[in-house]
C-alpha positions as CSV (number, residue, x, y, z in Angstrom):
1,X,154.4,115.2,41.6
2,X,151.4,113.4,43.1
3,X,150.5,110.2,41.3
4,X,147.0,110.2,39.9
5,X,145.5,106.7,40.1
6,X,142.8,105.6,37.7
7,X,140.3,105.5,40.5
8,X,141.1,109.1,41.5
9,X,140.9,110.1,37.8
10,X,137.4,108.7,37.5
11,X,136.2,110.3,40.7
12,X,137.7,113.7,39.7
13,X,136.1,113.5,36.3
14,X,132.7,112.9,37.9
15,X,133.2,115.9,40.2
16,X,134.2,118.0,37.2
17,X,131.2,116.9,35.3
18,X,133.2,115.1,32.6
19,X,132.5,111.5,33.5
20,X,130.5,110.9,30.4
21,X,133.2,111.5,27.9
22,X,135.0,109.2,25.5
23,X,133.7,105.7,25.9
24,X,133.5,103.6,22.8
25,X,136.6,104.7,20.9
26,X,138.5,101.5,20.0
27,X,141.8,103.3,20.3
28,X,140.8,105.1,23.6
29,X,143.4,103.1,25.7
30,X,146.1,104.7,23.6
31,X,144.7,108.3,23.9
32,X,146.2,110.2,26.8
33,X,143.5,111.5,29.2
34,X,140.7,110.0,27.2
35,X,140.2,106.8,29.2
36,X,137.6,108.0,31.7
37,X,134.7,105.6,31.0
38,X,134.3,102.8,33.5
39,X,135.7,99.5,32.3
40,X,134.5,96.3,33.9
41,X,135.3,92.6,33.7
42,X,132.8,89.8,34.1
43,X,134.1,86.6,35.7
44,X,132.0,83.5,35.2
45,X,129.9,84.2,32.1
46,X,127.6,81.1,32.1
47,X,124.2,81.3,33.7
48,X,124.0,84.3,36.1
49,X,127.0,85.9,34.3
50,X,124.8,86.5,31.3
51,X,122.6,88.8,33.5
52,X,125.7,90.6,34.6
53,X,126.8,91.3,31.0
54,X,123.3,92.5,30.1
55,X,123.2,94.7,33.2
56,X,126.5,96.4,32.4
57,X,125.6,96.9,28.7
58,X,122.5,98.8,29.8
59,X,124.7,101.4,31.7
60,X,125.9,104.6,30.1
61,X,129.6,105.1,29.5
62,X,130.5,101.6,30.6
63,X,132.5,99.0,28.7
64,X,132.6,95.3,29.3
65,X,136.3,95.0,28.7
66,X,136.9,91.4,29.7
67,X,134.9,88.2,29.8
68,X,136.6,85.5,32.1
69,X,135.7,81.9,32.1
70,X,137.7,78.6,32.3
71,X,135.4,76.9,29.8
72,X,136.6,77.9,26.4
73,X,133.3,77.0,24.7
74,X,131.2,79.1,27.1
75,X,133.7,81.9,26.7
76,X,133.6,81.8,22.9
77,X,129.8,81.8,22.9
78,X,129.6,84.9,25.1
79,X,132.4,86.7,23.1
80,X,130.3,86.2,20.0
81,X,127.3,87.6,21.8
82,X,129.3,90.6,22.9
83,X,130.5,91.2,19.3
84,X,126.9,91.3,18.2
85,X,126.1,93.8,20.9
86,X,129.0,96.3,20.7
87,X,130.3,95.7,17.2
88,X,133.5,97.7,16.6
89,X,132.8,100.3,19.4
90,X,135.4,98.7,21.6
91,X,137.3,95.5,22.2
92,X,136.1,92.9,24.7
93,X,138.9,90.4,25.5
94,X,138.2,86.8,26.5
95,X,140.6,85.2,29.1
96,X,140.5,82.1,31.3
97,X,142.5,83.4,34.2
98,X,141.0,86.4,36.3
99,X,144.5,87.5,37.2
100,X,145.2,88.5,33.6
101,X,142.3,91.0,33.7
102,X,143.2,92.3,37.1
103,X,146.7,93.1,35.8
104,X,145.2,95.6,33.4
105,X,145.8,99.0,35.0
106,X,143.0,100.4,32.9
107,X,140.4,98.1,34.3
108,X,138.2,99.7,36.9
109,X,135.9,97.0,38.3
110,X,135.2,93.3,38.3
111,X,131.8,91.6,38.3
112,X,131.9,88.1,39.8
113,X,129.4,85.4,38.9
114,X,131.5,82.3,39.4
115,X,130.8,79.3,41.6
116,X,130.7,80.1,45.3
117,X,134.1,78.8,46.1
118,X,135.7,81.5,44.0
119,X,133.7,84.5,45.2
120,X,135.9,85.7,48.1
121,X,139.3,85.0,46.5
122,X,138.4,87.0,43.4
123,X,137.0,89.8,45.6
124,X,140.2,89.9,47.6
125,X,142.5,89.8,44.6
126,X,140.5,92.6,43.0
127,X,140.6,94.8,46.1
128,X,144.4,94.3,46.2
129,X,144.6,95.4,42.6
130,X,142.5,98.5,43.4
131,X,139.4,97.3,41.4
132,X,135.8,97.8,42.6
133,X,133.8,94.6,43.0
134,X,130.3,93.5,42.3
135,X,130.1,90.0,43.7
136,X,127.3,87.6,43.4
137,X,125.7,86.0,46.5
138,X,127.0,84.6,48.7
139,X,130.1,86.8,49.0
140,X,131.8,84.1,51.0
141,X,132.0,80.3,50.8
142,X,132.9,80.2,54.5
143,X,133.0,82.6,57.5
144,X,136.8,83.0,57.6
145,X,137.2,84.2,54.0
146,X,134.2,86.6,54.4
147,X,136.1,88.3,57.2
148,X,139.1,88.7,54.9
149,X,136.9,90.4,52.3
150,X,135.8,92.9,55.0
151,X,139.4,93.6,55.9
152,X,140.4,93.9,52.2
153,X,137.7,96.5,51.7
154,X,138.9,98.4,54.7
155,X,142.5,98.4,53.6
156,X,142.1,99.2,49.9
157,X,139.0,101.4,50.1
158,X,137.3,99.9,47.0
159,X,133.6,99.6,46.5
160,X,132.3,96.1,47.2
161,X,128.6,95.5,46.5
162,X,126.8,92.2,47.1
163,X,124.5,90.7,44.5
164,X,121.5,91.0,46.9
165,X,119.3,93.1,44.6
166,X,116.7,93.8,47.2
167,X,119.2,96.1,48.9
168,X,118.6,98.4,45.9
169,X,114.9,98.6,46.4
170,X,113.7,101.7,48.3
171,X,110.5,99.9,49.3
172,X,112.4,97.1,51.0
173,X,114.6,99.7,52.6
174,X,111.6,101.6,53.9
175,X,110.0,98.5,55.3
176,X,113.0,97.6,57.3
177,X,113.4,101.1,58.5
178,X,109.7,100.9,59.7
179,X,110.3,97.6,61.5
180,X,113.4,98.9,63.2
181,X,111.7,102.1,64.3
182,X,109.4,100.1,66.5
183,X,106.2,100.9,64.5
184,X,104.9,97.4,65.2
185,X,106.5,97.0,68.6
186,X,109.6,94.9,69.2
187,X,110.3,92.3,66.5
188,X,110.8,88.8,67.9
189,X,111.4,86.6,64.9
190,X,112.6,87.5,61.4
191,X,111.8,84.5,59.1
192,X,113.2,83.7,55.7
193,X,111.9,81.1,53.2
194,X,113.8,79.5,50.4
195,X,111.2,77.1,49.2
196,X,111.4,76.5,45.4
197,X,111.1,73.1,43.8
198,X,114.2,71.3,42.6
199,X,115.1,67.8,41.6
200,X,117.8,65.3,42.2
201,X,121.0,65.3,40.2
202,X,121.7,61.6,39.9
203,X,125.2,60.2,39.9
204,X,128.2,61.1,37.7
205,X,131.3,58.9,37.8
206,X,134.7,60.5,38.1
207,X,136.3,61.2,34.7
208,X,138.8,63.3,32.9
209,X,137.6,66.9,32.6
210,X,136.5,67.9,29.1
211,X,139.2,69.4,26.8
212,X,137.4,72.8,26.7
213,X,137.5,73.2,30.5
214,X,140.6,74.4,32.4
215,X,140.1,72.2,35.4
216,X,142.9,73.8,37.4
217,X,141.3,77.2,37.1
218,X,137.7,76.0,37.6
219,X,138.8,74.4,40.9
220,X,140.9,77.3,42.0
221,X,140.9,77.4,45.8
222,X,138.7,74.3,46.3
223,X,140.5,71.1,47.2
224,X,138.8,68.6,44.8
225,X,140.5,65.4,43.7
226,X,138.6,64.4,40.6
227,X,136.3,65.9,38.1
228,X,132.8,64.6,37.6
229,X,130.1,66.1,35.4
230,X,127.8,67.1,38.2
231,X,130.1,70.0,39.0
232,X,129.8,71.7,35.7
233,X,127.9,74.0,35.2
234,X,125.3,74.3,37.9
235,X,125.1,71.4,40.3
236,X,128.3,72.5,42.1
237,X,125.7,74.2,44.3
238,X,125.0,70.9,46.0
239,X,128.5,70.0,47.1
240,X,130.2,71.5,50.2
241,X,133.6,72.0,48.5
242,X,132.1,74.4,45.9
243,X,128.6,75.4,47.1
244,X,126.5,76.1,50.1
245,X,123.2,74.4,49.3
246,X,120.1,76.5,48.8
247,X,120.5,78.0,52.2
248,X,123.3,80.3,50.9
249,X,122.3,80.1,47.2
250,X,118.8,81.5,46.6
251,X,118.4,81.7,50.3
252,X,121.1,84.4,50.7
253,X,118.6,86.9,49.5
254,X,116.1,86.0,52.2
255,X,118.8,85.6,54.8
256,X,119.9,89.2,54.0
257,X,116.3,90.4,54.3
258,X,116.0,88.6,57.6
259,X,119.1,90.2,59.0
260,X,118.2,93.6,57.6
261,X,115.1,93.7,59.9
262,X,117.0,93.1,63.1
263,X,118.0,95.9,65.4
264,X,120.7,98.0,63.8
265,X,123.4,97.3,66.4
266,X,123.5,93.6,65.9
267,X,126.2,91.9,63.9
268,X,126.2,88.1,64.3
269,X,124.2,85.5,66.3
270,X,125.4,84.1,69.6
271,X,124.2,80.6,68.8
272,X,122.6,78.7,65.9
273,X,121.4,75.2,65.0
274,X,119.6,73.4,62.1
275,X,117.7,70.3,61.4
276,X,117.0,68.7,58.0
277,X,118.0,66.2,55.4
278,X,118.5,65.3,51.8
279,X,115.3,63.4,51.3
280,X,113.9,61.2,48.5
281,X,116.4,61.9,45.8
282,X,119.1,59.4,46.6
283,X,121.6,61.2,44.5
284,X,125.2,62.4,44.6
285,X,124.5,65.8,46.2
286,X,125.6,66.5,49.7
287,X,123.7,69.6,50.8
288,X,120.2,69.4,52.4
289,X,117.1,69.8,50.3
290,X,115.0,70.3,53.5
291,X,116.1,72.4,56.5
292,X,114.8,74.4,59.4
293,X,117.4,76.7,61.0
294,X,117.4,79.0,64.0
295,X,119.8,81.7,65.0
296,X,119.6,83.7,68.2
297,X,121.1,87.2,68.7
298,X,122.4,88.9,71.9
299,X,119.2,91.0,72.3
300,X,116.9,87.9,72.1
301,X,115.8,88.4,68.5
302,X,115.8,85.3,66.4
303,X,116.0,84.4,62.7
304,X,114.2,81.3,61.5
305,X,114.9,79.9,58.1
306,X,113.2,77.3,56.0
307,X,114.6,75.4,53.0
308,X,112.1,73.1,51.2
309,X,113.1,71.9,47.7
310,X,111.4,68.5,47.3
311,X,108.5,68.8,44.9
312,X,105.2,67.1,45.4
313,X,101.6,67.6,44.4
314,X,100.3,70.8,46.0
315,X,103.8,72.2,46.6
316,X,103.7,75.7,48.0
317,X,106.5,77.9,46.6
318,X,107.8,80.4,49.1
319,X,110.7,82.7,48.4
320,X,109.8,85.4,50.9
321,X,110.2,86.9,54.4
322,X,107.9,87.1,57.4
323,X,108.2,89.2,60.5
324,X,106.7,88.3,63.9
325,X,106.4,90.8,66.8
326,X,106.4,90.3,70.6
327,X,102.8,91.5,70.9
328,X,101.6,88.7,68.6
329,X,101.3,90.8,65.4
330,X,103.0,89.8,62.2
331,X,103.8,90.9,58.7
332,X,103.2,88.3,56.0
333,X,103.3,89.0,52.2
334,X,103.1,92.8,52.7
335,X,100.1,92.7,55.1
336,X,100.1,93.4,58.8
337,X,98.1,91.0,61.0
338,X,97.3,92.4,64.5
339,X,97.4,89.9,67.3
340,X,94.6,87.4,67.0
341,X,93.4,88.6,63.6
342,X,93.3,86.6,60.5
343,X,92.6,89.6,58.3
344,X,95.7,91.3,56.9
345,X,95.8,95.1,56.8
346,X,97.6,97.2,54.2
347,X,100.0,99.8,55.6
348,X,102.0,102.7,54.2
349,X,105.7,102.0,53.6
350,X,107.9,105.1,53.2
351,X,110.6,105.0,50.6
352,X,113.9,104.2,52.3
353,X,117.4,105.5,51.3
354,X,119.2,103.6,48.6
355,X,121.6,104.7,45.9
356,X,119.4,105.0,42.8
357,X,119.9,103.0,39.6
358,X,119.0,99.5,40.7
359,X,121.7,97.0,41.5
360,X,123.6,97.6,38.3
361,X,123.3,101.4,38.1
362,X,124.0,101.9,41.8
363,X,127.3,100.0,41.6
364,X,128.4,102.1,38.7
365,X,127.5,105.3,40.5
366,X,129.4,104.2,43.6
367,X,132.4,103.1,41.6
368,X,132.5,106.4,39.7
369,X,132.4,108.3,42.9
370,X,134.9,105.9,44.5
371,X,132.6,105.8,47.5
372,X,132.1,102.4,49.2
373,X,129.3,104.0,51.4
374,X,127.1,104.2,48.2
375,X,127.0,100.4,47.8
376,X,123.6,98.9,48.2
377,X,124.5,95.8,50.1
378,X,128.0,96.7,51.3
379,X,130.7,94.3,52.4
380,X,129.6,94.3,56.1
381,X,126.0,93.6,55.3
382,X,127.1,90.9,52.9
383,X,129.3,89.3,55.5
384,X,126.7,89.3,58.3
385,X,124.0,87.8,56.1
386,X,126.3,85.1,54.8
387,X,127.6,84.3,58.3
388,X,124.0,83.7,59.4
389,X,123.6,81.0,56.7
390,X,127.0,79.5,57.2
391,X,126.3,79.0,60.9
392,X,123.1,77.1,60.2
393,X,124.8,75.0,57.5
394,X,127.7,74.2,59.8
395,X,125.4,73.0,62.5
396,X,123.8,70.7,60.0
397,X,127.2,69.4,58.8
398,X,128.0,68.5,62.4
399,X,124.6,66.9,63.0
400,X,123.6,63.3,63.9
401,X,121.0,61.1,62.4
402,X,117.8,60.7,64.4
403,X,114.4,59.1,63.6
404,X,112.1,61.1,61.4
405,X,109.4,62.3,63.8
406,X,108.1,65.3,65.7
407,X,110.5,64.7,68.6
408,X,113.6,65.3,66.3
409,X,113.7,69.0,67.0
410,X,115.7,70.0,70.0
411,X,114.3,73.4,70.8
412,X,114.0,73.3,74.6
413,X,111.1,75.7,75.6
414,X,111.1,77.6,72.3
415,X,107.5,77.1,71.4
416,X,107.8,79.3,68.3
417,X,110.6,77.1,66.9
418,X,108.7,73.9,67.5
419,X,105.5,75.3,65.9
420,X,107.3,76.3,62.7
421,X,109.4,73.1,62.6
422,X,106.2,71.1,62.8
423,X,104.8,73.0,59.8
424,X,107.8,71.8,57.8
425,X,107.6,68.3,59.3
426,X,103.9,68.0,58.3
427,X,104.8,69.0,54.7
428,X,107.5,66.4,54.5
429,X,105.4,63.7,56.2
430,X,101.9,64.3,54.8
431,X,102.8,66.2,51.6
432,X,105.9,64.5,50.3
433,X,104.9,61.3,52.0
434,X,108.1,60.4,53.8
435,X,107.6,57.4,56.0
436,X,108.8,57.3,59.6
437,X,110.3,53.9,59.1
438,X,113.7,54.1,57.4
439,X,113.7,57.9,57.3
440,X,116.0,60.1,59.4
441,X,116.6,63.7,60.1
442,X,120.1,65.2,60.6
443,X,119.9,67.2,63.8
444,X,122.7,69.7,64.2
445,X,124.0,70.8,67.6
446,X,123.5,74.3,69.1
447,X,126.7,76.1,68.1
448,X,127.8,79.0,70.4
449,X,129.4,81.9,68.5
450,X,131.3,85.0,69.7
451,X,130.2,87.9,67.4
452,X,133.4,89.9,68.2
453,X,136.0,87.2,67.6
454,X,133.9,85.3,65.0
455,X,135.0,82.1,66.7
456,X,133.0,79.3,68.4
457,X,133.0,78.7,72.1
458,X,131.5,76.1,74.4
459,X,130.3,72.6,73.3
460,X,131.4,71.5,69.8
461,X,133.7,74.5,69.5
462,X,136.6,72.4,68.2
463,X,134.6,70.8,65.4
464,X,132.8,74.0,64.5
465,X,135.9,76.2,64.4
466,X,137.4,73.7,61.8
467,X,134.5,74.6,59.5
468,X,135.1,78.4,59.8
469,X,137.7,78.4,57.0
470,X,138.2,75.9,54.2
471,X,141.7,74.8,53.3
472,X,142.9,76.0,49.9
473,X,144.9,74.7,47.0
474,X,148.5,75.9,46.5
475,X,148.5,79.1,44.3
476,X,144.9,79.9,45.3
477,X,145.2,80.6,49.0
478,X,142.9,83.1,50.7
479,X,145.3,85.2,52.8
480,X,145.0,85.7,56.5
481,X,142.8,88.7,57.5
482,X,145.8,90.4,59.1
483,X,147.9,90.0,56.0
484,X,145.5,91.0,53.3
């Protein structure tokens, strides 16, 4: 007799038109043949995890079966919230260890909203357990583990959808189809901005973790010696062991958009570099609050990226994308500017193909159909957008301190790069008011990258390849790509 897995059962139920059957019966898990609603676990329920919970609660015939968090206080609060939302319709269990939920054969999917250093390992574990995965951005904390996610999806055939919501927008899909079609000529530069004001985090001294926090589980794969309060619950973003700075935090959305506009056959850049610094705040954080990054692709197309977090009077918030074409035209804030014109023109954008339902509904539809191709923001797109940011970050991490002036950028004859770097430099010099004396940029080297092997070559290859994959703690190791 052929074994019917839960994934096949859900898919067959959908085909037979019975997918919207018995969700909500508290005893459904004990009723043979009745368990055909989609049951999902949410891992990391503080902050963004709350949006995940709300998103799944809005879907028909979906149960939030588990909440997972190493902070017992956060977990208790969210369980109380769930009780108020679903009452006695079904049970929602709270656990601190994701593996307990993944061991449940009746769980269909996991939704990951943990700190970055957990994203890939949970994705891999879930795929190995046959669970579909919705994973917040960035899918990977480093390039190596992102590749393992790709291989895990190939091997186990689960849906993996990245938390880049713009991938579920038919307007954005249509715009990038239009750019790729050559409507505006050959695109030269795809530019992303992650410029939103933030502030410093001060200093927290090492201490014992609070009693409500399972510190072992919170750290998971990250090698961290001591707890301090700047890790929990948000400022882990600004430490390399746990986060990726704003480049691969908020910036992951704009990196993904920038990659989406490039020619379809492209995978990864062939070289990248970055310049920036952590200015003014004098705090415990490690990641830059100011950065200009460049990546070049085999066909000559480039991605520029701008991170600017230091607030000042007159700050210009920019969380957006721009597109520059070889003939001098450009698209800025939805308007097309022909070469030499300062008047933007509206243009028609056809609706592109996406799985309908928004980011939450599309994932549920893909999971029900057991069809990874339906994911809006699939594992390959996720990996490629994340690699773009990781390469820029890694250049910065290998950089050297140089005087804060216009000569800091090493762009050779790339006039476009120098022009855009100078816009950032002027903001930091004239707007923020950073003085030349006593101020320094970190200038990263050009890192050469082989898109096929996903390894560095040439100058700085040894140092850069060491940053491709973080070491992991015992019990939380990301497996090798060939052994996933």
